[in-house]
Structures are given as C-alpha cells and as structure tokens.
C-alpha positions as CSV (number, residue, x, y, z in Angstrom):
1,M,18.0,-20.1,1.4
2,S,18.0,-16.6,2.7
3,L,14.8,-14.9,4.1
4,R,14.9,-12.5,1.1
5,A,15.1,-15.4,-1.4
6,R,12.3,-17.2,0.3
7,F,10.2,-14.1,0.3
8,D,10.9,-13.4,-3.4
9,A,10.1,-17.0,-4.3
10,L,6.7,-16.9,-2.5
11,A,5.9,-13.4,-3.9
12,A,6.5,-14.6,-7.4
13,A,4.8,-18.0,-7.0
14,P,1.3,-18.7,-8.3
15,G,-0.8,-19.8,-5.4
16,P,1.7,-20.1,-2.6
17,A,0.4,-22.3,0.2
18,P,-0.6,-20.5,3.4
19,A,1.6,-23.0,5.4
20,D,4.6,-21.8,3.4
21,L,3.7,-18.1,4.0
22,D,3.2,-18.8,7.7
23,A,6.6,-20.6,7.9
24,L,8.3,-17.5,6.4
25,W,6.4,-15.2,8.8
26,S,7.6,-17.2,11.8
27,D,11.2,-16.7,10.7
28,L,10.9,-12.9,10.2
29,A,11.8,-10.3,12.8
30,P,9.1,-8.2,14.5
31,V,9.1,-4.5,13.8
32,R,8.3,-1.5,16.0
33,V,5.8,1.2,15.3
34,E,8.5,3.8,14.7
35,E,10.0,1.6,11.9
36,M,6.8,1.7,9.9
37,L,6.5,5.5,9.7
38,G,6.7,6.9,6.2
39,S,5.3,5.9,2.8
40,W,5.1,2.3,1.4
41,H,4.0,0.7,-1.9
42,G,2.6,-2.7,-1.7
43,G,1.4,-5.9,-3.3
44,D,0.2,-9.3,-2.2
45,F,0.9,-13.0,-2.4
46,D,-1.2,-14.7,-5.1
47,T,-3.4,-16.8,-2.8
48,G,-6.7,-15.9,-4.5
49,H,-7.9,-14.0,-1.4
50,P,-10.9,-11.7,-2.3
51,A,-9.0,-8.7,-0.7
52,S,-6.6,-8.8,-3.7
53,A,-9.5,-8.2,-6.2
54,L,-10.9,-5.4,-4.1
55,L,-7.6,-3.7,-3.8
56,G,-7.0,-4.0,-7.5
57,K,-10.4,-2.5,-8.2
58,I,-9.7,0.6,-6.1
59,G,-6.2,1.1,-7.5
60,W,-4.4,0.3,-4.2
61,H,-0.8,1.6,-4.2
62,G,0.2,1.1,-0.6
63,K,0.1,2.6,2.9
64,R,1.3,5.8,4.6
65,F,2.0,6.1,8.3
66,D,2.4,9.8,9.2
67,S,2.4,9.1,12.9
68,P,1.3,6.3,15.2
69,L,-2.2,7.8,15.4
70,E,-2.4,8.9,11.7
71,A,-2.2,6.0,9.4
72,H,-3.6,5.7,5.9
73,P,-4.0,2.0,4.9
74,L,-5.5,2.7,1.5
75,I,-3.3,4.9,-0.6
76,C,-4.7,4.6,-4.1
77,R,-3.8,5.9,-7.5
78,G,-6.6,7.8,-9.2
79,Q,-7.4,7.6,-12.9
80,D,-5.4,10.9,-13.2
81,G,-2.3,9.0,-11.8
82,V,-2.3,11.0,-8.5
83,L,-2.0,9.2,-5.2
84,Y,-4.6,9.9,-2.6
85,A,-5.8,8.4,0.8
86,N,-9.0,6.5,0.0
87,T,-11.1,7.0,3.1
88,A,-14.3,5.6,1.5
89,A,-13.3,2.1,0.5
90,A,-13.5,-1.0,2.6
91,G,-15.4,0.5,5.5
92,G,-13.2,3.5,6.0
93,G,-9.6,4.4,5.3
94,S,-8.3,5.6,8.6
95,A,-6.2,3.7,11.1
96,S,-3.5,3.8,13.8
97,L,-0.3,1.9,14.6
98,W,0.2,-0.1,17.8
99,D,2.6,-2.7,19.1
100,V,0.3,-5.8,19.3
101,R,1.0,-9.4,20.3
102,F,0.3,-11.7,17.4
103,R,1.2,-15.4,17.2
104,G,3.3,-15.0,20.4
105,E,5.3,-11.9,19.4
106,V,4.8,-8.2,19.8
107,T,5.0,-6.4,16.4
108,A,3.8,-3.2,14.7
109,T,0.1,-3.6,13.8
110,L,-2.2,-1.3,11.9
111,V,-5.6,-1.1,13.6
112,Y,-8.4,0.0,11.3
113,D,-10.7,2.6,12.8
114,A,-14.0,1.5,11.0
115,M,-13.7,-2.3,11.1
116,A,-12.4,-5.1,13.3
117,V,-9.4,-5.8,11.1
118,L,-5.7,-5.7,11.9
119,D,-2.6,-5.7,9.7
120,H,0.5,-7.2,11.4
121,F,4.0,-6.5,10.1
122,K,7.3,-8.2,10.3
123,A,10.6,-7.3,8.6
124,V,11.9,-9.1,5.5
125,D,14.8,-6.7,5.4
126,G,15.4,-3.0,6.1
127,Q,13.1,-1.9,3.2
128,T,10.5,-4.6,3.0
129,V,7.9,-5.9,5.4
130,M,5.5,-8.8,5.2
131,G,1.9,-8.3,6.4
132,I,-0.9,-10.5,7.6
133,M,-4.4,-9.1,7.7
134,N,-6.7,-10.8,10.2
135,G,-9.6,-10.1,12.4
136,K,-13.2,-10.1,11.4
137,L,-12.6,-10.4,7.6
138,E,-15.7,-12.4,6.7
139,P,-18.1,-9.4,6.7
140,V,-15.7,-7.4,4.5
141,F,-14.3,-10.1,2.2
142,G,-16.6,-13.1,2.5
143,T,-13.9,-15.3,4.1
144,A,-12.2,-15.5,7.5
145,D,-8.9,-16.6,5.9
146,P,-6.0,-14.2,6.6
147,Y,-4.7,-12.0,3.7
148,Y,-0.9,-12.1,3.1
149,F,0.7,-9.0,1.6
150,W,3.9,-7.0,1.5
151,L,5.1,-3.4,1.6
152,E,8.3,-1.8,0.4
153,R,9.5,1.5,1.7
154,E,9.3,4.4,-0.8
155,A,12.3,6.7,-1.2
C-alpha cells in the first residue's frame, strides 16, 4: 500500500491506533523549514485527543508560515467566516520554525513561543504533511500523549 493510501486510511479511520500512526510517521520523509512556508489547512486523526476538541471549539482552520521566525499555528475561522491568526488561544498563538531532531531524524518543527510544545512535520507527498505535537502537553490538554494531525498546502 502506498504512503498516501496508508495516510488516507488512517485519516478516515475512527480511532486509529497510535502504533499505526507511528509506523506511518517512521516511513515518511523529513521536510525542511523552507518547504513549510505558506498557508496550510489542517485536520487531525480521530484518536480522541483533547487537542481535537479545543481546536474544534476555536474554529481552527490550519497554520501559516510567513517566514521561519513568523509562524501562526492557530489560523482560525471567525463566526463571520474570515480567517485570522488566533494569538489568544492555547497559551499564545505565535511560533517559529526550526530544523529539530525528533525520533532520530532532523525535520521541520514548529516551536511555540508561549508554551513548551513542538509540532514536528514529515511529508506524505508534495502537498500534505503529517504532524506530531509533543512536549509538555499535560498542562495544556490534560494528557502527555502526542497529538497526531495533518496539513494540506493551500493554493
């Protein structure tokens, strides 16, 4: 089964196992910071992680990376339908992009400014990345479990 087919199956599955998500992650290619620049819309894998409920509540749409030092992890859709950078939610909405070693590989990683949380990215294909959020998640989400999500590049 191709990487894309595996990704699609896990993205559509109710309650995919973290071991299956980790297996997919290990087969994906790292990405560089420059490859993440631009606007992305996102979603998550249905693992029941509390981050999913929080992001749904604030109307999370995706992320925008204007430059390595100007990243907006919480692009949300307001009640008026307009997208905006939500800098108030989840302890602050500003971040930067760095190449960081995670699970033995260097890959583009979003480093949040206001909390000890990291979003690591690997390529599914030229338009889609898988993300794993880790760090000190328990103070924010009540669990230390990683949060698995995805981003697709916007045109």
